[in-house]
DSSP file (Angstrom, degrees, kcal/mol; ACC not computed):
  #  RESIDUE AA STRUCTURE BP1 BP2  ACC     N-H-->O    O-->H-N    N-H-->O    O-->H-N    TCO  KAPPA ALPHA  PHI   PSI    X-CA   Y-CA   Z-CA
    1    1 A M              0   0    0      0, 0.0     2,-0.3     0, 0.0     0, 0.0   0.000 360.0 360.0 360.0 129.2    5.5  206.8  161.7
    2    2 A A        -     0   0    0      1,-0.1     2,-0.1     0, 0.0     0, 0.0  -0.638 360.0-112.6 -85.4 143.3    7.7  206.7  164.9
    3    3 A K        -     0   0    0     -2,-0.3     2,-0.3     1,-0.1    -1,-0.1  -0.423  27.9-124.4 -70.2 139.9    7.9  203.6  166.9
    4    4 A K        -     0   0    0     -2,-0.1     2,-0.7     1,-0.1     3,-0.1  -0.667  31.3-108.0 -77.2 138.8    6.3  203.8  170.4
    5    5 A N        -     0   0    0     -2,-0.3    -1,-0.1     1,-0.2     0, 0.0  -0.671  27.0-159.0 -71.0 109.9    8.8  203.0  173.2
    6    6 A A  S    S+     0   0    0     -2,-0.7     2,-0.5     2,-0.1    -1,-0.2   0.902  75.4  69.0 -59.2 -44.7    7.6  199.6  174.4
    7    7 A K        -     0   0    0     -3,-0.1     2,-0.6     1,-0.0    -2,-0.0  -0.698  69.4-159.8 -87.5 129.9    9.3  200.0  177.8
    8    8 A N        -     0   0    0     -2,-0.5     3,-0.1     0, 0.0    -2,-0.1  -0.898  20.9-133.3 -99.0 114.2    7.8  202.7  180.1
    9    9 A K        -     0   0    0     -2,-0.6     2,-0.1     1,-0.1     0, 0.0  -0.450  24.5-108.3 -69.7 147.1   10.5  203.7  182.6
   10   10 A A        -     0   0    0      1,-0.1     3,-0.1     2,-0.0    -1,-0.1  -0.350  21.3-122.4 -68.2 158.3    9.4  203.8  186.2
   11   11 A S  S    S+     0   0    0      1,-0.2     2,-0.3    -3,-0.1    -1,-0.1   0.799  92.2   7.9 -73.1 -29.8    9.0  207.3  187.6
   12   12 A S        -     0   0    0      2,-0.1    -1,-0.2     1,-0.0    -2,-0.0  -0.995  49.9-149.1-151.0 146.2   11.5  206.4  190.4
   13   13 A N        +     0   0    0     -2,-0.3   106,-2.4    -3,-0.1     2,-0.3   0.423  68.9 114.2 -93.6   1.8   13.8  203.6  191.4
   14   14 A T  E     +A  118   0A   0    104,-0.2   104,-0.2     1,-0.2     3,-0.1  -0.557  37.1 174.9 -79.3 132.7   13.2  204.4  195.2
   15   15 A I  E     -     0   0A   0    102,-3.6     2,-0.3     1,-0.4    35,-0.3   0.818  67.8  -2.7 -90.2 -45.6   11.4  201.7  197.2
   16   16 A A  E     -A  117   0A   0    101,-1.7   101,-2.9    33,-0.1    -1,-0.4  -0.997  59.7-159.3-155.7 141.5   11.5  203.1  200.5
   17   17 A L  E     -A  116   0A   0     -2,-0.3     2,-0.6    99,-0.2    35,-0.3  -0.922  13.4-146.2-128.5 149.2   13.0  206.2  202.3
   18   18 A N    >>  +     0   0    0     97,-2.5     3,-1.2    -2,-0.4     4,-0.6  -0.741  23.7 170.6-112.4  80.7   13.8  206.9  206.0
   19   19 A K  T 34 S+     0   0    0     -2,-0.6     4,-0.3     1,-0.3    -1,-0.1   0.649  72.0  62.7 -69.9 -17.4   13.0  210.5  206.2
   20   20 A K  T >> S+     0   0    0      1,-0.2     4,-2.7     2,-0.2     3,-0.8   0.765  88.9  71.2 -64.7 -36.1   13.4  210.4  210.0
   21   21 A A  H <> S+     0   0    0     -3,-1.2     4,-1.8     1,-0.3    -2,-0.2   0.930  97.5  47.3 -62.8 -50.5   17.0  209.4  209.8
   22   22 A R  H 3< S+     0   0    0     -4,-0.6    -1,-0.3     1,-0.2    -2,-0.2   0.656 114.4  49.0 -72.1 -16.2   18.2  213.0  208.4
   23   23 A F  H <4 S+     0   0    0     -3,-0.8    -1,-0.2    -4,-0.3    -2,-0.2   0.807 117.0  39.8 -90.3 -32.4   16.2  214.7  211.2
   24   24 A E  H  < S+     0   0    0     -4,-2.7   110,-2.4   109,-0.1     2,-0.3   0.697 120.4  32.2 -87.2 -12.3   17.5  212.6  214.0
   25   25 A Y  E  < S-B  133   0A   0     -4,-1.8     2,-0.6   108,-0.3   108,-0.2  -0.935  71.8-117.2-143.0 154.3   21.1  212.3  213.0
   26   26 A F  E     -B  132   0A   0    106,-3.4   106,-2.5    -2,-0.3     2,-0.8  -0.888  33.7-141.1 -89.3 130.0   23.9  214.0  211.3
   27   27 A I  E     +B  131   0A   0     -2,-0.6   104,-0.2   104,-0.2     3,-0.1  -0.835  26.1 174.4-100.0 100.8   24.8  211.9  208.4
   28   28 A E  E     -     0   0A   0    102,-2.5     2,-0.3    -2,-0.8    -1,-0.2   0.850  65.9  -8.2 -77.7 -39.2   28.7  211.9  208.0
   29   29 A D  E     -B  130   0A   0    101,-1.3   101,-3.8     2,-0.0     2,-0.3  -0.987  63.4-142.7-163.5 148.4   29.2  209.4  205.2
   30   30 A D  E     -B  129   0A   0     -2,-0.3     2,-0.3    99,-0.3    99,-0.2  -0.914  10.7-167.9-129.9 149.3   27.0  207.0  203.2
   31   31 A F  E     -B  128   0A   0     97,-3.4    97,-2.7    -2,-0.3     2,-0.6  -0.921  19.7-127.8-130.4 153.6   27.5  203.5  201.8
   32   32 A E  E     -B  127   0A   0     -2,-0.3     2,-0.3    95,-0.2    95,-0.2  -0.922  29.5-173.7-105.4 119.5   25.7  201.4  199.3
   33   33 A A  E     -B  126   0A   0     93,-3.7    93,-3.2    -2,-0.6     2,-0.2  -0.830  19.2-134.3-112.8 143.9   24.9  197.9  200.4
   34   34 A G  E     -BC 125  92A   0     58,-2.7    58,-2.5    -2,-0.3     2,-0.4  -0.544  24.9-132.7 -84.1 163.7   23.5  194.9  198.7
   35   35 A L  E     - C   0  91A   0     89,-1.0     2,-1.1    56,-0.2    56,-0.2  -0.938   6.6-133.9-117.7 140.6   20.7  192.8  200.5
   36   36 A E        +     0   0    0     54,-2.6    54,-0.4    -2,-0.4     2,-0.2  -0.760  44.0 175.8 -88.2  95.4   20.5  189.1  200.9
   37   37 A L        -     0   0    0     -2,-1.1     2,-0.2    52,-0.1    52,-0.0  -0.663  28.5-132.5-105.0 151.7   16.8  188.6  199.9
   38   38 A Q    >>  -     0   0    0     -2,-0.2     4,-1.6     1,-0.1     3,-1.1  -0.557  38.4 -99.6 -93.5 171.1   14.5  185.6  199.5
   39   39 A G  H 3> S+     0   0    0      1,-0.3     4,-1.6     2,-0.2     5,-0.2   0.903 120.7  49.5 -62.0 -45.9   12.2  185.3  196.4
   40   40 A W  H 3> S+     0   0    0      1,-0.2     4,-1.4     2,-0.2    34,-0.3   0.651 106.8  58.8 -71.3 -10.7    9.0  186.5  198.0
   41   41 A E  H <> S+     0   0    0     -3,-1.1     4,-2.8     2,-0.2    -1,-0.2   0.911 104.0  50.0 -80.9 -46.9   10.9  189.5  199.4
   42   42 A V  H  X S+     0   0    0     -4,-1.6     4,-1.6     2,-0.2    -2,-0.2   0.820 109.3  50.0 -64.1 -33.8   11.8  190.6  196.0
   43   43 A K  H  X S+     0   0    0     -4,-1.6     4,-1.3     2,-0.2    -1,-0.2   0.913 111.7  49.7 -63.8 -43.5    8.3  190.3  194.7
   44   44 A A  H  <>S+     0   0    0     -4,-1.4     5,-2.3     1,-0.2     4,-0.4   0.914 109.0  51.9 -65.4 -40.0    7.1  192.3  197.6
   45   45 A L  H ><5S+     0   0    0     -4,-2.8     3,-1.0     1,-0.3    -1,-0.2   0.876 106.2  54.1 -63.3 -35.6    9.8  195.0  196.9
   46   46 A R  H 3<5S+     0   0    0     -4,-1.6    -1,-0.3     1,-0.3    -2,-0.2   0.815 107.3  51.2 -66.7 -28.0    8.7  195.2  193.3
   47   47 A A  T 3<5S-     0   0    0     -4,-1.3    -1,-0.3    -3,-0.4    -2,-0.2   0.479 119.1-114.7 -87.4  -6.0    5.1  195.9  194.6
   48   48 A G  T < 5 +     0   0    0     -3,-1.0     2,-0.9    -4,-0.4    -3,-0.2   0.793  68.3 143.3  80.6  30.4    6.5  198.7  196.9
   49   49 A K      < +     0   0    0     -5,-2.3    23,-1.3    -6,-0.1     2,-0.3  -0.481  33.1 113.0 -99.7  65.5    5.6  196.9  200.2
   50   50 A A  E     -G   71   0B   0     -2,-0.9     2,-0.3   -35,-0.3    21,-0.2  -0.989  40.3-173.8-138.2 147.5    8.7  197.9  202.2
   51   51 A N  E     +G   70   0B   0     19,-2.7    19,-2.7    -2,-0.3     3,-0.1  -0.954  12.6 166.6-141.7 121.9    9.2  200.1  205.2
   52   52 A I    >   +     0   0    0     -2,-0.3     3,-1.5   -35,-0.3    62,-0.2   0.290  48.0 107.5-114.3   6.7   12.7  201.0  206.6
   53   53 A S  T 3  S+     0   0    0      1,-0.3    -1,-0.1   -36,-0.2    16,-0.1   0.790  88.9  35.8 -62.4 -26.7   11.7  203.9  209.0
   54   54 A E  T 3  S+     0   0    0     14,-0.3    -1,-0.3    -3,-0.1    15,-0.1   0.277  96.9 111.3-104.1   7.4   12.3  201.8  212.1
   55   55 A S    <   -     0   0    0     -3,-1.5    59,-0.3    13,-0.1     2,-0.3  -0.278  39.2-179.6 -88.5 167.3   15.2  199.8  210.9
   56   56 A Y  E     -D   67   0A   0     11,-2.5    11,-2.8    57,-0.2     2,-0.5  -0.970  25.8-117.4-158.6 163.4   18.8  200.0  212.0
   57   57 A V  E     -D   66   0A   0     55,-1.9     2,-0.5    -2,-0.3    55,-0.4  -0.921  22.4-166.5-112.7 130.0   22.1  198.2  211.1
   58   58 A L  E     -D   65   0A   0      7,-3.0     7,-2.5    -2,-0.5     2,-0.6  -0.953  10.6-148.4-118.3 134.1   24.0  196.1  213.6
   59   59 A L  E     +D   64   0A   0     -2,-0.5     2,-0.4     5,-0.2     5,-0.2  -0.908  26.8 167.1-110.8 127.3   27.5  195.0  212.9
   60   60 A K  E >   -D   63   0A   0      3,-2.5     3,-1.7    -2,-0.6    -2,-0.1  -0.996  59.9  -8.6-143.6 124.2   28.4  191.6  214.4
   61   61 A D  T 3  S-     0   0    0     -2,-0.4     3,-0.1     1,-0.3    -1,-0.1   0.825 128.6 -53.2  62.1  35.5   31.3  189.2  213.9
   62   62 A G  T 3  S+     0   0    0      1,-0.3     2,-0.3    36,-0.1    -1,-0.3   0.555 121.0  99.3  80.2   7.4   32.6  191.3  210.8
   63   63 A E  E <   -D   60   0A   0     -3,-1.7    -3,-2.5    35,-0.0     2,-0.4  -0.857  65.4-133.2-125.1 159.8   29.2  191.2  209.0
   64   64 A A  E     -DE  59  91A   0     27,-0.5    27,-2.6    -2,-0.3     2,-0.3  -0.904  20.0-171.7-116.0 139.9   26.4  193.7  208.8
   65   65 A F  E     -DE  58  90A   0     -7,-2.5    -7,-3.0    -2,-0.4     2,-0.5  -0.992  21.1-132.0-138.0 145.9   22.7  192.9  209.3
   66   66 A L  E     -DE  57  89A   0     23,-3.4    23,-1.9    -2,-0.3     2,-0.3  -0.850  27.2-169.7-101.8 121.6   19.6  195.0  208.8
   67   67 A F  E     +D   56   0A   0    -11,-2.8   -11,-2.5    -2,-0.5     3,-0.1  -0.849  61.0  16.1-111.7 140.7   17.2  194.8  211.8
   68   68 A G  S    S+     0   0    0     18,-0.5   -14,-0.3    -2,-0.3     2,-0.3   0.423  77.1 137.8  83.9  -4.1   13.5  196.2  212.0
   69   69 A A        -     0   0    0     18,-0.2     2,-0.5   -13,-0.2    -1,-0.3  -0.648  43.9-145.4 -79.3 141.4   12.9  196.6  208.2
   70   70 A T  E     +G   51   0B   0    -19,-2.7   -19,-2.7    -2,-0.3     2,-0.5  -0.903  20.1 179.8-109.2 125.0    9.4  195.4  207.3
   71   71 A I  E     -G   50   0B   0     14,-1.9   -21,-0.2    -2,-0.5    16,-0.1  -0.959  24.5-142.8-121.0 108.4    8.7  193.8  203.9
   72   72 A T        -     0   0    0    -23,-1.3   -23,-0.1    -2,-0.5     2,-0.1  -0.604  17.8-126.9 -75.5 123.9    5.1  192.9  203.8
   73   73 A P        -     0   0    0      0, 0.0   -32,-0.1     0, 0.0     2,-0.1  -0.447  24.7-113.6 -72.4 145.9    4.6  189.5  202.0
   74   74 A L    >   -     0   0    0    -34,-0.3     3,-0.6     1,-0.1   -30,-0.1  -0.312  14.7-127.4 -69.2 155.7    2.1  189.5  199.0
   75   75 A N  T 3  S+     0   0    0      1,-0.2    -1,-0.1    -2,-0.1     0, 0.0   0.716 111.3  53.7 -80.7 -22.5   -1.0  187.5  199.3
   76   76 A V  T 3  S+     0   0    0      3,-0.0    -1,-0.2     2,-0.0     3,-0.1   0.315  86.9 115.2 -89.9   6.5   -0.2  185.7  196.0
   77   77 A A  S <  S-     0   0    0     -3,-0.6     6,-0.0     1,-0.1   -37,-0.0  -0.275  82.9 -62.1 -73.1 172.6    3.4  184.7  197.2
   78   78 A S        -     0   0    0      1,-0.1     3,-0.2     2,-0.1    -1,-0.1  -0.182  37.6-151.1 -53.4 141.5    4.3  181.1  197.7
   79   79 A T  S    S+     0   0    0      1,-0.2    -1,-0.1    -3,-0.1     4,-0.1   0.668  90.0  61.7 -93.3 -21.7    2.3  179.2  200.2
   80   80 A H  S    S+     0   0    0      2,-0.1     2,-0.5     0, 0.0    -1,-0.2   0.483  90.3  79.6 -80.9  -4.2    5.1  176.8  201.1
   81   81 A V  S    S-     0   0    0     -3,-0.2     2,-0.8     2,-0.0    -4,-0.0  -0.899  79.0-132.7-102.6 132.0    7.4  179.4  202.4
   82   82 A V        -     0   0    0     -2,-0.5     2,-0.6     2,-0.0    -3,-0.1  -0.801  25.0-150.1 -87.1 113.7    6.9  180.9  205.8
   83   83 A A        -     0   0    0     -2,-0.8     3,-0.1    -5,-0.1    -6,-0.0  -0.732  12.6-171.6 -85.5 105.3    7.2  184.8  205.3
   84   84 A D    >   -     0   0    0     -2,-0.6     3,-1.3     1,-0.1   -13,-0.1  -0.918   7.9-161.7-100.0 110.7    8.5  186.5  208.3
   85   85 A P  T 3  S+     0   0    0      0, 0.0   -14,-1.9     0, 0.0    -1,-0.1   0.765  87.9  42.1 -67.5 -26.6    8.0  190.3  207.4
   86   86 A Q  T 3  S+     0   0    0    -16,-0.2   -18,-0.5    -3,-0.1   -17,-0.1   0.097  81.8 142.7-104.0  16.4   10.7  191.4  210.1
   87   87 A R    <   -     0   0    0     -3,-1.3     2,-0.4   -16,-0.1   -18,-0.2  -0.149  59.2 -99.6 -65.0 157.0   13.4  188.9  209.6
   88   88 A T        -     0   0    0    -21,-0.1     2,-0.3   -20,-0.1   -21,-0.2  -0.648  38.6-156.3 -82.2 130.6   17.0  189.9  209.9
   89   89 A R  E     - E   0  66A   0    -23,-1.9   -23,-3.4    -2,-0.4     2,-0.3  -0.877  12.4-127.8-114.7 144.5   18.6  190.5  206.5
   90   90 A K  E     - E   0  65A   0    -54,-0.4   -54,-2.6    -2,-0.3     2,-0.3  -0.723  21.5-138.5 -91.5 139.0   22.3  190.2  205.8
   91   91 A L  E     -CE  35  64A   0    -27,-2.6     2,-0.7    -2,-0.3   -27,-0.5  -0.696   8.3-138.0 -90.4 147.0   24.0  193.3  204.1
   92   92 A L  E     +C   34   0A   0    -58,-2.5   -58,-2.7    -2,-0.3     2,-0.3  -0.917  38.3 151.5-113.0 106.9   26.5  192.8  201.5
   93   93 A L        -     0   0    0     -2,-0.7     2,-0.1   -60,-0.2   -60,-0.1  -0.877  46.7 -98.5-128.0 160.8   29.5  195.1  201.7
   94   94 A K     >  -     0   0    0     -2,-0.3     4,-1.7     1,-0.1     3,-0.3  -0.486  36.5-114.0 -73.9 153.3   33.1  195.0  200.8
   95   95 A R  H  > S+     0   0    0      1,-0.2     4,-2.1     2,-0.2     5,-0.1   0.810 116.0  53.6 -60.9 -33.7   35.6  194.2  203.5
   96   96 A R  H  > S+     0   0    0      2,-0.2     4,-1.6     1,-0.2    -1,-0.2   0.881 108.9  47.9 -61.1 -46.7   37.1  197.6  203.4
   97   97 A E  H  > S+     0   0    0     -3,-0.3     4,-2.2     2,-0.2    -2,-0.2   0.783 113.0  48.4 -72.2 -26.5   33.8  199.3  203.9
   98   98 A L  H  X S+     0   0    0     -4,-1.7     4,-3.0     2,-0.2    -2,-0.2   0.882 109.1  52.3 -80.4 -32.2   32.9  197.0  206.8
   99   99 A D  H  X S+     0   0    0     -4,-2.1     4,-2.2     2,-0.2    -2,-0.2   0.889 110.9  50.2 -62.8 -38.5   36.3  197.6  208.5
  100  100 A T  H  X S+     0   0    0     -4,-1.6     4,-2.6     2,-0.2     5,-0.2   0.946 112.0  44.8 -68.3 -52.5   35.6  201.2  208.1
  101  101 A L  H  X S+     0   0    0     -4,-2.2     4,-2.3     1,-0.2     5,-0.2   0.924 113.2  50.7 -62.6 -41.4   32.1  201.1  209.7
  102  102 A L  H  X S+     0   0    0     -4,-3.0     4,-2.5     2,-0.2     5,-0.2   0.925 111.0  48.8 -60.3 -40.8   33.3  198.8  212.5
  103  103 A G  H  X>S+     0   0    0     -4,-2.2     4,-2.4    -5,-0.2     5,-0.8   0.919 114.6  44.6 -65.5 -45.4   36.2  201.2  213.3
  104  104 A K  H  X5S+     0   0    0     -4,-2.6     6,-1.7     3,-0.2     4,-0.7   0.881 116.1  47.3 -71.6 -33.3   33.9  204.3  213.4
  105  105 A V  H  X5S+     0   0    0     -4,-2.3     4,-0.6    -5,-0.2    -2,-0.2   0.935 120.4  35.3 -67.3 -48.1   31.2  202.6  215.3
  106  106 A N  H  <5S+     0   0    0     -4,-2.5    -2,-0.2    -5,-0.2    -3,-0.2   0.853 130.5  28.8 -77.8 -33.5   33.5  201.1  218.0
  107  107 A R  H  <5S+     0   0    0     -4,-2.4    -3,-0.2    -5,-0.2    -2,-0.1   0.897 129.2  32.2 -94.3 -48.5   36.1  203.9  218.4
  108  108 A D  H  <<S-     0   0    0     -5,-0.8    -3,-0.2    -4,-0.7    -2,-0.1   0.526 101.0-116.5 -97.9  -1.7   34.2  207.2  217.5
  109  109 A G     <  +     0   0    0     -4,-0.6    -4,-0.2    -5,-0.3    -3,-0.1   0.770  56.9 156.5  76.3  23.8   30.7  206.4  218.7
  110  110 A F        -     0   0    0     -6,-1.7     2,-0.3    -9,-0.1    22,-0.2  -0.275  32.6-139.7 -74.6 173.7   28.9  206.5  215.4
  111  111 A T  E     - F   0 131A   0     20,-2.5    20,-3.3   -53,-0.0     2,-0.5  -0.875   8.8-134.4-122.5 151.0   25.6  204.8  214.6
  112  112 A V  E     + F   0 130A   0    -55,-0.4   -55,-1.9    -2,-0.3     2,-0.3  -0.962  30.1 175.8-111.6 115.7   24.7  203.0  211.3
  113  113 A V  E     - F   0 129A   0     16,-2.0    16,-2.7    -2,-0.5     2,-0.4  -0.864  31.4-116.4-118.0 149.2   21.3  203.8  209.9
  114  114 A A  E     + F   0 128A   0    -59,-0.3    14,-0.2    -2,-0.3   -93,-0.2  -0.692  30.5 175.8 -77.4 130.0   19.3  202.9  206.8
  115  115 A L  E     -     0   0A   0     12,-3.4   -97,-2.5     1,-0.4     2,-0.3   0.827  55.2  -9.6-102.5 -43.6   18.6  205.7  204.6
  116  116 A S  E     -AF  17 127A   0     11,-1.0    11,-3.1   -99,-0.2     2,-0.4  -0.983  48.8-143.4-154.8 155.6   16.9  204.6  201.5
  117  117 A L  E     +AF  16 126A   0   -101,-2.9  -102,-3.6    -2,-0.3  -101,-1.7  -0.980  34.3 157.4-124.1 117.8   16.1  201.5  199.7
  118  118 A Y  E     -AF  14 125A   0      7,-2.5     7,-3.1    -2,-0.4     2,-0.4  -0.823  42.2-104.3-143.4 170.8   16.2  201.4  195.9
  119  119 A W  E     - F   0 124A   0   -106,-2.4     2,-0.5    -2,-0.2     5,-0.2  -0.828  25.5-173.1-101.9 134.1   16.5  199.4  192.7
  120  120 A K  E >  S- F   0 123A   0      3,-2.8     3,-2.7    -2,-0.4     2,-0.5  -0.966  72.1 -48.1-127.1 108.0   20.0  199.5  190.8
  121  121 A K  T 3  S-     0   0    0     -2,-0.5    -2,-0.0     1,-0.3     0, 0.0  -0.509 122.4 -29.0  54.6-117.5   19.5  197.7  187.6
  122  122 A S  T 3  S+     0   0    0     -2,-0.5     2,-0.3    -3,-0.1    -1,-0.3   0.343 121.6  92.4-108.3   8.0   17.9  194.6  188.8
  123  123 A F  E <  S- F   0 120A   0     -3,-2.7    -3,-2.8   -89,-0.0     2,-0.4  -0.773  72.4-126.7-108.9 146.2   19.4  194.5  192.3
  124  124 A A  E     - F   0 119A   0     -2,-0.3   -89,-1.0    -5,-0.2     2,-0.3  -0.776  32.5-168.6 -85.2 129.9   17.9  196.0  195.5
  125  125 A K  E     -BF  34 118A   0     -7,-3.1    -7,-2.5    -2,-0.4     2,-0.4  -0.930  15.4-146.4-129.5 150.8   20.3  198.2  197.2
  126  126 A L  E     -BF  33 117A   0    -93,-3.2   -93,-3.7    -2,-0.3     2,-0.7  -0.971   8.7-146.8-122.4 127.1   20.3  199.8  200.6
  127  127 A K  E     -BF  32 116A   0    -11,-3.1   -12,-3.4    -2,-0.4   -11,-1.0  -0.859  24.3-169.3 -93.2 116.3   21.9  203.2  201.2
  128  128 A I  E     -BF  31 114A   0    -97,-2.7   -97,-3.4    -2,-0.7     2,-0.4  -0.833   5.2-149.6-107.1 140.9   23.4  203.1  204.7
  129  129 A G  E     -BF  30 113A   0    -16,-2.7   -16,-2.0    -2,-0.3     2,-0.7  -0.911  16.8-137.1-114.1 139.0   24.7  206.2  206.7
  130  130 A L  E     -BF  29 112A   0   -101,-3.8  -102,-2.5    -2,-0.4  -101,-1.3  -0.872  45.1-177.1 -89.2 114.7   27.4  206.7  209.3
  131  131 A A  E     -BF  27 111A   0    -20,-3.3   -20,-2.5    -2,-0.7     2,-0.4  -0.793  29.6-153.5-126.3 154.5   25.4  209.0  211.6
  132  132 A K  E     -B   26   0A   0   -106,-2.5  -106,-3.4    -2,-0.3   -22,-0.1  -0.998  39.3-105.8-122.7 132.0   26.1  210.9  214.8
  133  133 A G  E     -B   25   0A   0     -2,-0.4     2,-0.3  -108,-0.2  -108,-0.3  -0.151  29.7-127.6 -60.7 146.3   23.0  211.6  216.9
  134  134 A K        -     0   0    0   -110,-2.4    -1,-0.1     1,-0.0     2,-0.1  -0.741  14.7-132.2 -96.2 145.2   21.5  215.1  217.1
  135  135 A K     >  -     0   0    0     -2,-0.3     4,-1.8     1,-0.1     5,-0.1  -0.288  33.0 -99.4 -74.9 174.0   20.8  216.9  220.3
  136  136 A L  H  > S+     0   0    0      1,-0.2     4,-2.1     2,-0.2     5,-0.2   0.936 124.0  49.1 -65.0 -43.3   17.4  218.7  220.9
  137  137 A H  H  > S+     0   0    0      1,-0.2     4,-1.5     2,-0.2    -1,-0.2   0.822 107.9  55.6 -71.0 -20.9   18.7  222.1  220.0
  138  138 A D  H  > S+     0   0    0      2,-0.2     4,-2.5     1,-0.2    -1,-0.2   0.909 108.1  47.5 -65.4 -40.9   20.2  220.7  216.8
  139  139 A K  H  X S+     0   0    0     -4,-1.8     4,-2.7     1,-0.2    -2,-0.2   0.913 110.2  52.9 -65.8 -39.3   16.8  219.4  215.8
  140  140 A R  H  X S+     0   0    0     -4,-2.1     4,-2.9     2,-0.2    -1,-0.2   0.892 108.9  49.5 -56.2 -41.8   15.3  222.8  216.6
  141  141 A D  H  X S+     0   0    0     -4,-1.5     4,-2.6     2,-0.2    -2,-0.2   0.910 110.0  51.4 -66.1 -43.5   17.9  224.5  214.4
  142  142 A T  H  X S+     0   0    0     -4,-2.5     4,-2.9     2,-0.2     5,-0.2   0.930 111.3  46.7 -59.9 -47.5   17.2  222.1  211.5
  143  143 A A  H  X S+     0   0    0     -4,-2.7     4,-2.5     1,-0.2    -2,-0.2   0.943 113.3  50.2 -56.4 -44.9   13.3  222.8  211.8
  144  144 A K  H  X S+     0   0    0     -4,-2.9     4,-2.1    -5,-0.2    -2,-0.2   0.914 111.8  46.5 -68.3 -35.6   14.1  226.5  211.9
  145  145 A D  H  X S+     0   0    0     -4,-2.6     4,-2.7     2,-0.2     5,-0.2   0.934 112.2  51.4 -66.0 -44.6   16.3  226.4  208.8
  146  146 A R  H  X S+     0   0    0     -4,-2.9     4,-1.7     1,-0.2    -2,-0.2   0.898 111.9  47.2 -57.7 -42.6   13.7  224.2  206.9
  147  147 A D  H  X S+     0   0    0     -4,-2.5     4,-2.4    -5,-0.2    -1,-0.2   0.846 109.6  52.6 -63.3 -37.3   11.1  226.7  207.8
  148  148 A W  H  X S+     0   0    0     -4,-2.1     4,-3.2     2,-0.2     5,-0.2   0.913 108.7  50.2 -65.7 -44.9   13.2  229.6  206.7
  149  149 A Q  H  X S+     0   0    0     -4,-2.7     4,-1.8     2,-0.2    -2,-0.2   0.858 109.6  51.1 -61.4 -33.0   13.9  228.0  203.3
  150  150 A R  H  X S+     0   0    0     -4,-1.7     4,-2.3    -5,-0.2    -2,-0.2   0.962 112.6  44.9 -69.1 -49.0   10.3  227.4  202.8
  151  151 A Q  H  X S+     0   0    0     -4,-2.4     4,-2.4     1,-0.2    -2,-0.2   0.906 111.6  53.9 -61.2 -42.1    9.4  231.1  203.6
  152  152 A K  H  X S+     0   0    0     -4,-3.2     4,-2.4     1,-0.2    -1,-0.2   0.892 108.5  48.9 -66.6 -37.7   12.3  232.4  201.4
  153  153 A S  H  X S+     0   0    0     -4,-1.8     4,-1.9    -5,-0.2    -1,-0.2   0.909 111.0  50.6 -71.8 -35.3   11.0  230.4  198.4
  154  154 A R  H  X S+     0   0    0     -4,-2.3     4,-2.6     2,-0.2    -2,-0.2   0.918 111.9  48.0 -57.3 -43.2    7.5  231.7  198.9
  155  155 A I  H  X S+     0   0    0     -4,-2.4     4,-2.6     2,-0.2    -2,-0.2   0.916 113.1  46.0 -57.8 -47.8    8.9  235.3  199.0
  156  156 A M  H  X S+     0   0    0     -4,-2.4     4,-1.6     1,-0.2    -1,-0.2   0.826 112.4  52.4 -71.5 -29.7   11.0  234.8  195.9
  157  157 A K  H  X S+     0   0    0     -4,-1.9     4,-0.5     2,-0.2    -1,-0.2   0.922 111.7  45.5 -66.5 -47.5    8.0  233.2  194.2
  158  158 A N  H >< S+     0   0    0     -4,-2.6     3,-1.2     1,-0.2    -2,-0.2   0.919 112.5  51.7 -63.9 -44.9    5.7  236.2  195.1
  159  159 A A  H 3< S+     0   0    0     -4,-2.6    -1,-0.2     1,-0.2    -2,-0.2   0.825 102.0  59.0 -61.8 -36.2    8.4  238.8  194.1
  160  160 A A  H 3<        0   0    0     -4,-1.6    -1,-0.2     1,-0.3    -2,-0.2   0.697 360.0 360.0 -75.0 -12.1    8.9  237.3  190.7
  161  161 A R    <<        0   0    0     -3,-1.2    -1,-0.3    -4,-0.5    -2,-0.2   0.447 360.0 360.0 -73.5 360.0    5.2  237.9  190.0
């Protein structure tokens, strides 16, 4: 008799995605940043109660901070801690990565946006992207390309039958 695997792997390590970011911006480069979290936030992330669709990264005094990310506290979380769902969270990056981001944002007019929030081993990580804003015609081109890819896949699927 074969042993059953006691650990069932989760289907995905992704906690939250920012789908709007790829539509609104050209992503030039991406970085992986750790998050400075409190205990109740980790529990809420394990339950999947996070939203980063309206979040952005601010670089200030040689440090990076995540603004606008919502982590909804659980009802069973500790009662003696005041849980602020939209609090500012510090991002943990290496000095060289911070210097690169600061230089690109200050000199070249880039923006830093949050792309996805995920688990890596037992740590919560945030993928941030160095982004340049799209104009309206660029967004139209992106939508047109996406529609064409969808139509092309349907045509190929029907032709294979």
